[in-house]
C-alpha positions in Angstrom: 49.7 -28.9 176.0 48.1 -26.9 173.2 51.0 -26.3 170.8 51.7 -26.4 167.1 53.3 -29.5 165.7 54.7 -27.9 162.6 56.3 -24.5 162.4 57.4 -21.9 160.0 60.9 -21.2 161.4 61.3 -18.0 159.4 63.7 -17.4 156.5 66.7 -15.6 155.0 66.8 -13.6 151.8 69.8 -12.0 150.1 69.6 -9.9 146.9 72.2 -8.1 144.8 71.9 -5.6 142.0 74.9 -4.9 139.8 75.7 -2.5 137.0 79.1 -1.9 135.4 80.7 -0.1 132.5 84.0 -1.2 130.9 86.0 0.7 128.3 89.3 0.0 126.7 91.4 1.6 124.0 94.9 1.4 122.6 97.3 4.4 122.3 100.7 4.8 120.6 102.9 5.9 123.5 106.3 5.2 122.0 106.6 1.7 123.6 107.4 -1.6 121.8 103.6 -2.2 121.7 100.6 0.1 121.9 99.6 1.1 125.4 96.3 -0.5 126.3 94.2 1.6 128.7 91.2 0.1 130.3 88.9 1.8 132.8 85.5 1.4 134.2 83.0 1.8 137.0 80.7 -0.5 138.9 77.6 0.0 141.2 76.4 -2.7 143.5 73.5 -2.7 145.9 73.0 -5.6 148.5 70.2 -6.4 150.8 70.0 -9.0 153.5 66.7 -9.9 155.3 65.8 -12.1 158.2 62.1 -12.9 158.5 61.0 -14.1 161.9 59.1 -17.4 162.3 55.8 -18.3 163.9 55.6 -17.0 167.5 55.4 -20.5 168.9 58.5 -21.5 167.0 60.6 -19.2 169.2 58.5 -18.1 172.2 59.3 -19.3 175.8 56.5 -21.5 177.1 55.0 -21.7 180.6 57.1 -24.8 181.6 60.3 -25.3 183.5 63.3 -27.4 182.6 62.9 -30.9 184.2 65.4 -32.6 186.5 67.5 -35.4 185.0 69.8 -38.2 186.3 73.3 -37.5 185.1 76.9 -37.0 186.3 78.2 -34.2 188.5 80.4 -33.1 185.6 77.5 -32.8 183.2 75.4 -31.0 185.8 78.1 -28.5 186.5 78.6 -27.9 182.7 74.9 -27.0 182.4 74.8 -24.9 185.5 72.5 -27.2 187.4 72.2 -28.2 191.1 73.6 -31.7 191.7 72.4 -34.1 194.4 75.2 -36.6 194.9 72.9 -39.0 196.9 70.4 -39.4 194.0 72.6 -38.4 191.0 69.8 -35.9 190.1 70.6 -32.6 188.5 67.8 -30.0 188.9 67.4 -26.5 187.5 65.4 -24.4 189.9 63.5 -21.6 188.2 65.0 -22.3 184.8 62.5 -22.1 181.9 62.4 -25.0 179.5 64.1 -24.5 176.1 62.4 -21.8 174.0 60.5 -22.5 170.8 60.4 -25.6 168.7 62.6 -28.5 169.9 65.9 -29.0 168.1 65.6 -26.0 165.9 63.8 -22.9 167.3 62.5 -20.4 164.8 64.0 -17.1 164.2 62.6 -14.7 166.9 61.1 -11.3 166.2 64.2 -9.8 167.8 66.3 -11.3 165.0 64.2 -9.5 162.3 66.7 -7.8 160.0 66.5 -5.7 156.8 69.9 -4.4 156.0 71.2 -2.7 152.8 74.4 -1.3 151.6 75.8 0.2 148.4 79.2 0.1 146.8 80.6 2.3 144.1 83.9 1.4 142.4 86.1 2.7 139.7 89.3 1.2 138.2 92.0 1.9 135.7 94.5 -0.6 134.1 97.5 0.1 131.9 99.2 -2.6 129.9 102.1 -2.4 127.4 105.3 -3.9 126.2 107.8 -1.4 127.5 110.6 -3.0 125.4 110.7 -6.0 123.1 111.3 -8.4 126.0 109.7 -6.5 128.9 106.0 -6.0 129.5 104.2 -4.4 132.4 100.7 -4.1 133.8 99.6 -1.5 136.4 96.2 -1.3 137.9 94.3 0.6 140.7 90.8 0.2 142.0 88.9 2.7 144.2 85.8 1.6 146.1 83.4 3.4 148.4 81.2 1.3 150.7 78.2 3.0 152.4 79.1 1.2 155.6 82.9 1.0 155.5 84.0 4.1 153.7 86.8 4.2 151.1 89.6 1.9 150.0 92.2 1.9 147.3 93.9 -1.3 146.1 96.6 -1.6 143.4 98.7 -4.1 141.4 102.0 -4.1 139.5 103.0 -7.0 137.3 106.2 -7.4 135.1 107.3 -10.1 132.6 110.8 -10.2 131.2 111.7 -12.6 128.4 115.5 -12.9 128.8 115.9 -15.3 125.8 113.2 -16.4 123.3 110.9 -18.9 124.9 112.1 -18.3 128.5 110.7 -15.5 130.7 110.6 -14.4 134.3 107.4 -12.9 135.8 106.2 -11.4 139.1 103.5 -9.3 140.6 102.7 -7.4 143.8 99.3 -6.3 144.8 97.0 -5.3 147.7 93.5 -6.6 148.4 90.5 -5.7 150.4 87.3 -7.6 151.4 84.5 -5.9 153.3 82.6 -8.1 155.8 79.5 -9.5 154.1 76.1 -8.6 155.4 75.6 -12.2 156.5 78.7 -12.0 158.7 77.5 -8.9 160.3 73.8 -9.6 160.9 73.1 -13.4 160.6 71.5 -15.0 163.7 70.2 -18.4 164.5 69.7 -20.8 167.5 69.9 -24.5 167.7 69.5 -26.9 170.6 72.4 -29.2 171.5 72.2 -31.9 174.1 75.0 -31.8 176.6 74.9 -34.8 179.0 71.3 -35.3 178.1 70.4 -31.7 178.8 69.0 -29.5 176.0 71.1 -26.3 175.7 70.5 -23.5 173.2 73.6 -22.5 171.2 73.2 -19.2 169.4 75.0 -17.6 166.5 74.3 -13.9 167.1 74.8 -10.7 165.1 77.8 -8.7 165.8 75.7 -5.7 167.0 73.3 -7.8 169.1 73.0 -7.2 172.8 74.5 -10.6 173.7 77.5 -10.1 171.4 78.0 -6.5 172.8 77.9 -7.9 176.4 80.8 -10.2 175.4 82.7 -7.2 174.0 82.0 -7.6 170.2 83.2 -4.8 168.0 82.1 -3.7 164.5 83.8 -5.9 161.9 86.8 -4.4 160.1 87.5 -5.2 156.4 90.1 -7.9 155.7 93.2 -6.6 154.0 95.6 -8.6 151.9 99.1 -8.2 150.5 100.0 -10.6 147.7 103.4 -11.4 146.2 104.2 -13.8 143.4 107.2 -14.7 141.2 107.9 -17.4 138.7 109.1 -18.3 135.2 107.7 -19.7 132.0 109.6 -21.8 129.5 108.8 -23.0 126.0 111.9 -25.0 125.1 110.3 -27.1 122.3 107.4 -26.7 120.0 104.3 -27.8 121.9 106.1 -28.0 125.2 105.4 -25.4 127.9 106.4 -25.2 131.6 105.3 -22.7 134.2 106.5 -22.5 137.8 105.1 -19.8 140.2 105.6 -19.0 143.9 102.9 -17.1 145.8 102.7 -15.5 149.2 99.4 -14.1 150.5 99.1 -12.4 153.9 95.7 -11.5 155.2 95.2 -9.3 158.3 92.0 -9.2 160.3 90.6 -12.4 158.8 86.9 -12.8 159.7 86.1 -16.0 161.6 83.5 -17.3 164.0 84.4 -17.5 167.7 84.1 -20.7 169.7 80.9 -21.3 171.6 81.0 -18.9 174.6 79.0 -19.4 177.8 78.0 -22.0 180.4 77.7 -24.6 177.7 80.7 -23.3 175.7 83.7 -25.1 174.4 86.2 -23.8 177.0 87.3 -25.2 180.3 84.9 -25.2 183.2 86.6 -22.2 184.7 86.5 -20.3 181.4 82.8 -21.2 180.9 81.9 -20.1 184.4 83.7 -16.7 183.9 81.9 -16.1 180.6 78.6 -17.1 182.1 79.2 -14.5 184.8 79.7 -11.8 182.2 76.4 -12.8 180.5 74.5 -13.0 183.8 75.8 -9.6 184.8 74.2 -8.2 181.6 70.9 -10.0 182.1 71.5 -12.9 179.7 71.2 -15.8 182.1 69.1 -17.9 179.7 71.9 -18.0 177.0 73.6 -21.4 177.1 76.3 -20.4 174.7 76.8 -17.8 171.9 79.2 -17.2 169.1 79.7 -14.4 166.6 82.1 -13.2 163.9 85.3 -11.4 164.8 88.4 -10.2 163.1 90.2 -13.1 164.7 93.3 -14.0 162.7 96.3 -12.8 160.8 97.3 -15.5 158.3 99.8 -16.3 155.6 99.3 -18.7 152.7 102.3 -19.6 150.5 103.0 -22.2 147.9 104.2 -23.2 144.5 102.3 -24.0 141.3 104.0 -25.9 138.5 102.3 -27.0 135.2 103.9 -28.9 132.3 101.9 -29.2 129.0 103.0 -31.2 126.0 101.1 -31.3 122.7 102.2 -34.7 121.5 103.3 -34.6 117.8 101.5 -37.6 116.3 100.6 -36.9 112.7 97.4 -38.4 111.5 96.4 -39.7 114.9 94.4 -36.7 116.2 95.4 -34.2 118.8 96.9 -35.4 122.1 97.8 -33.3 125.1 99.7 -34.5 128.2 99.5 -32.4 131.4 101.3 -32.7 134.7 100.5 -30.2 137.5 101.9 -29.9 141.0 100.7 -27.6 143.8 102.2 -27.1 147.3 100.2 -25.0 149.6 101.0 -24.1 153.3 98.7 -22.1 155.5 99.9 -20.6 158.8 98.2 -18.6 161.5 100.5 -15.7 162.4 98.4 -14.1 165.2 95.3 -14.7 167.2 93.4 -11.5 167.9 91.5 -11.0 171.1 90.5 -7.4 171.9 87.0 -8.1 173.1 87.0 -6.2 176.3 85.6 -8.4 179.1 86.7 -11.6 177.4 90.3 -10.5 176.9 90.7 -10.5 180.7 89.6 -14.1 181.2 92.7 -16.4 181.7 92.7 -19.3 179.3 89.9 -18.1 177.1 90.3 -19.2 173.5 88.3 -17.4 170.7 89.5 -19.6 167.9 90.3 -23.1 169.1 92.5 -26.0 168.3 90.0 -27.8 166.1 89.3 -24.8 163.9 93.1 -23.9 163.9 94.0 -27.4 162.6 91.1 -27.3 160.1 92.6 -24.1 158.7 96.3 -25.3 158.6 96.0 -29.0 158.0 92.4 -29.6 157.0 93.2 -29.7 153.3 96.1 -31.4 151.4 99.3 -29.6 151.5 100.3 -31.0 148.2 98.4 -32.2 145.1 99.6 -33.8 141.8 97.4 -34.1 138.7 98.4 -36.2 135.6 96.1 -36.0 132.6 95.8 -37.1 129.0 93.3 -35.4 126.6 92.7 -36.8 123.1 90.7 -35.5 120.2 90.2 -38.0 117.3 87.6 -36.2 115.3 84.3 -37.8 116.2 85.9 -39.5 119.2 87.6 -38.1 122.3 88.8 -39.1 125.7 90.1 -37.6 128.9 92.0 -39.6 131.5 93.1 -38.0 134.7 94.6 -39.2 137.9 95.0 -37.0 141.0 97.0 -37.5 144.1 95.7 -35.8 147.2 98.2 -35.3 150.0 97.6 -36.3 153.6 95.0 -34.4 155.7 94.4 -34.0 159.4 90.9 -34.5 160.6 90.9 -32.9 164.1 88.7 -34.4 166.9 87.2 -32.5 169.7 89.2 -34.2 172.5 92.0 -32.0 173.7 95.7 -33.1 173.6 96.4 -35.2 176.7 99.8 -33.7 177.5 98.9 -30.1 176.7 95.1 -29.5 177.0 95.3 -25.8 176.1 97.6 -26.2 173.0 96.3 -24.9 169.7 98.7 -27.0 167.6 99.3 -30.3 169.4 97.3 -33.4 168.3 94.5 -34.9 170.4 93.6 -38.6 170.9 90.7 -38.4 168.5 92.5 -36.7 165.6 92.5 -38.7 162.4 95.4 -38.7 159.9 94.1 -39.4 156.4 96.8 -40.8 154.1 97.5 -39.6 150.5 95.3 -41.2 147.8 95.3 -41.4 144.0 91.9 -40.8 142.4 91.4 -41.7 138.7 88.7 -40.3 136.4 88.0 -41.4 132.8 85.6 -40.0 130.1 85.0 -41.2 126.5 83.2 -39.0 124.0 81.5 -39.4 120.7 80.4 -36.5 118.5 78.7 -37.7 115.3 77.6 -34.1 114.3 78.5 -30.6 115.3 75.3 -30.3 117.4 75.0 -33.8 118.9 77.4 -35.4 121.4 77.5 -38.3 123.8 79.8 -39.2 126.7 80.2 -41.9 129.3 82.6 -41.8 132.2 83.6 -42.6 135.7 84.7 -40.4 138.5 86.9 -42.3 141.0 87.1 -45.2 138.5 89.0 -47.5 140.9 86.5 -47.0 143.7 89.0 -45.5 146.2 87.8 -44.6 149.7 89.5 -42.5 152.4 91.0 -44.2 155.5 88.3 -45.4 157.9 87.8 -43.5 161.2 88.6 -45.6 164.3 85.9 -46.6 166.7 85.7 -48.5 170.0 88.3 -48.4 172.7 91.4 -46.2 172.2 94.8 -47.7 172.7 95.6 -48.6 176.4 98.2 -45.8 176.6 95.5 -43.2 175.9 92.4 -44.8 177.5 88.8 -44.0 176.9 86.9 -44.6 173.6 86.7 -43.0 170.2 83.5 -40.9 169.5 80.6 -43.3 169.2 79.3 -41.8 165.9 82.4 -42.9 164.1 81.0 -46.5 164.2 78.1 -45.3 162.0 79.8 -42.6 160.0 83.0 -44.4 159.1 84.7 -41.7 157.0 85.8 -38.2 157.8 84.2 -35.2 156.2 87.7 -33.8 155.7 88.4 -36.3 152.9 89.4 -34.0 149.9 87.6 -36.3 147.4 84.6 -37.2 149.5 83.6 -40.8 150.5 81.0 -41.8 148.0 83.3 -44.1 146.0 82.9 -44.7 142.2 80.5 -42.5 140.3 79.4 -43.6 136.8 77.6 -41.4 134.3 76.3 -41.1 130.8 75.2 -37.9 129.1 73.9 -36.6 125.8 73.8 -33.0 124.6 72.2 -31.2 121.7 73.1 -27.6 120.8 70.8 -25.3 118.8 
């Protein structure tokens, strides 16, 4: 057939213009130190554009989807008609996939040119109320042309109960408006399910498809932050800080699962969602997803940092640092208020894989030990980092509890903790000229390999085939490229 063989798939463009004014001044207000008053204003203009591609990159052609030989399960998943005698799945009257294969272009209906403006003003007061007590208070007002007004605030205190030892804490509120991309981005890609090409679309929140599934205008994320800790300087050159933090975010913005006949739910759920789409005239949509205010979450943890400037007379400047972080993320609530979808039993908008990615997809603990030396013309930095264990969730559902959002599945991978060592040596013969050689991951450490082939007999089946060719998980916190050597030179003018 007469068709292009190369396509302009369209494009995205985002621009931002920013102007701000900051003023600060000190006043004598009768405190132990002058009162510092800072205030200012900011103006921001944002624009997001989607340019459609060539018509042939997204248009529906004159051909129909061909029949294929497959299983009854795959045929049902793609809403075909299965012939058990011939194992043929046919699709009567269904048009072939629209546009360029694999990556259809952005259609004319996706064309977007959205703009919004934001005006903000803030004030901050900072002073030592007494010799051993300091305070900071701040407030920020913002007006969004699409979300209205918001006011956030912060209060921080520091109390030095004995010289060199202090307690500190803060409490604050936060606000994040949905980005223009989260509201209006759209794209379509072709996935093969049982050998059948199916279009999976990410649609704008206000698109007809999303509205048919009950989408609502995105609400801003709102946060409440609490922190408390202490600082200590028991010896000259030795400092220790320990801080606890607790951050709660409501109405967190996330992508839904794929929803539709080719969605990520059970067969019954996918059929029910397809019925909703068909009833609204979207029978050609294989599956769609969009952004929602889907979660309420809490992040809490501890940061501890110990610094020691080693007293070595005549041997340069040496600093030892030890840092520890413990971080735990928890999903407090899953939100589903999407009208027709809320009434479908078993429907999951934010599934097990994404839930585990959020709660266990990054190390819960991290340790950093470093040595930094300055010997005049020569210098070095040695650092070793321990990344805690990570869970890399697989797509297979837990065998004992298929609908669980927290149980582990047969293809989940548990990456063990690893130490990664970096080293850099520096030489600076003049103030303007410097050289350095170094190695990231000096000891060439790799994450645990992903299993492949048959699973254990107690589980049955096989691990995903692609793990034979991509042996490391993308969830590795230090990547999987091994040792990296470098040399660099710099000249300053």
